[in-house]
C-alpha positions in Angstrom: 86.2 96.4 130.2 84.3 93.2 129.7 85.0 91.0 126.7 81.5 91.5 125.4 82.0 95.3 125.5 85.2 95.0 123.6 83.6 92.8 121.0 80.7 95.3 120.7 83.1 98.2 120.3 85.1 96.4 117.6 81.9 95.3 115.8 80.6 98.9 116.0 83.8 100.4 114.6 83.9 97.8 111.7 80.2 98.6 110.9 80.8 102.3 110.9 83.9 101.9 108.7 82.1 99.5 106.4 79.2 101.9 105.8 81.6 104.8 105.2 83.6 102.8 102.6 80.7 101.3 100.7 81.0 102.1 97.0 78.6 104.7 95.5 77.8 105.2 91.9 75.6 108.3 92.0 73.1 106.6 89.8 69.6 105.6 91.0 70.2 102.0 89.9 73.3 99.9 90.9 75.8 99.3 88.2 76.2 95.9 86.6 79.7 95.6 88.3 78.2 96.2 91.7 75.4 93.7 91.1 77.9 91.0 90.2 79.5 91.3 93.7 78.2 89.2 96.6 75.8 91.2 98.8 77.6 90.2 102.0 81.2 90.4 100.8 83.7 91.4 103.4 87.5 91.7 103.8 89.3 91.9 107.1 91.4 95.0 107.2 93.0 95.0 110.7 92.7 93.4 114.1 93.9 95.0 117.2 93.0 94.6 120.9 90.7 97.4 122.0 92.0 99.9 124.6 91.2 99.2 128.2 88.6 102.0 128.6 85.1 102.2 129.8 83.2 104.1 127.1 80.4 105.4 129.3 80.4 109.1 128.8 82.5 109.0 125.6 81.7 110.1 122.1 83.0 109.2 118.6 83.8 111.7 115.9 84.5 110.6 112.3 86.3 113.1 110.1 87.3 112.7 106.5 90.6 114.5 105.9 92.3 115.3 102.5 95.9 116.5 102.3 96.9 117.8 98.8 100.1 116.5 97.1 103.2 118.3 98.3 101.5 119.9 101.3 103.8 120.7 104.2 103.5 118.3 107.2 100.9 119.0 109.8 101.6 120.6 113.2 102.3 118.5 116.2 99.2 117.7 118.2 97.6 115.1 120.4 94.2 113.5 121.0 93.0 113.1 124.6 91.3 109.8 123.5 92.3 107.3 120.9 92.1 107.2 117.1 91.4 104.6 114.4 92.2 105.7 110.9 91.6 104.2 107.4 93.3 105.5 104.3 90.8 105.9 101.5 93.3 106.9 98.8 97.0 107.9 98.5 99.6 107.4 101.2 99.5 108.9 104.7 102.7 109.4 106.8 102.4 109.7 110.5 104.4 109.1 113.7 103.6 109.1 117.4 106.0 110.4 120.1 109.6 109.6 119.0 108.7 106.7 116.7 109.9 106.8 113.1 107.2 107.9 110.6 105.1 105.1 109.1 103.5 105.2 105.7 100.0 103.8 105.5 98.6 103.1 102.0 95.0 103.1 100.7 93.1 100.2 102.2 95.2 100.1 105.3 94.4 101.2 108.9 96.4 103.1 111.5 95.9 103.4 115.3 97.0 106.2 117.7 97.1 106.5 121.4 95.5 103.1 122.1 97.7 102.3 125.1 98.3 105.8 126.3 95.7 108.5 125.4 97.3 111.9 124.8 100.5 110.7 123.0 102.0 113.4 120.8 101.2 113.0 117.1 104.7 114.1 116.1 104.4 113.7 112.3 101.3 113.9 110.0 101.3 114.4 106.3 101.0 113.3 102.7 103.7 110.8 101.8 103.4 111.7 98.1 104.5 114.8 96.3 102.2 114.0 93.3 98.9 112.6 94.7 96.6 113.7 97.4 95.9 111.5 100.4 92.4 111.1 101.8 91.7 109.2 105.1 89.0 108.7 107.6 89.9 109.5 111.3 87.6 108.1 113.9 88.4 109.8 117.2 87.1 108.6 120.6 87.0 111.1 123.4 85.3 111.7 126.7 82.2 114.0 126.1 83.3 117.6 126.4 87.0 117.0 125.7 88.4 118.6 122.5 89.1 116.2 119.7 92.6 117.6 119.0 95.0 119.6 121.3 97.9 121.6 119.6 101.5 120.7 120.3 
């Protein structure tokens, strides 16, 4: 993959994520708090080398997932492509293959299957027994491939 394509991919993902996380007030006019913020404010969240793939013939699916407090862990699964995730609220616990589970908190990102598409997502769940977790999963797959494969 050329360096320009990697830069384009990363810029596209950041743009998509930024538009998804923009604050909304539900009012027709912006609140005073939002008006006081700089229009072009930004905050780096994560940097990671892009996977070495040619994205011709691929698609991106963004899904918002909410797991209630105390919910049982999700079933083992895998993604035939790669995943970029951003925790919107709460704490998300996940593991790939035989790795120990990691807890990702609100405002943090996680990455799956970047170096080896199809790795087993061996743990997935809410790290809190008292608060829900809500996160955005952006899954890149070849067109026609399923987004998730059980077990």
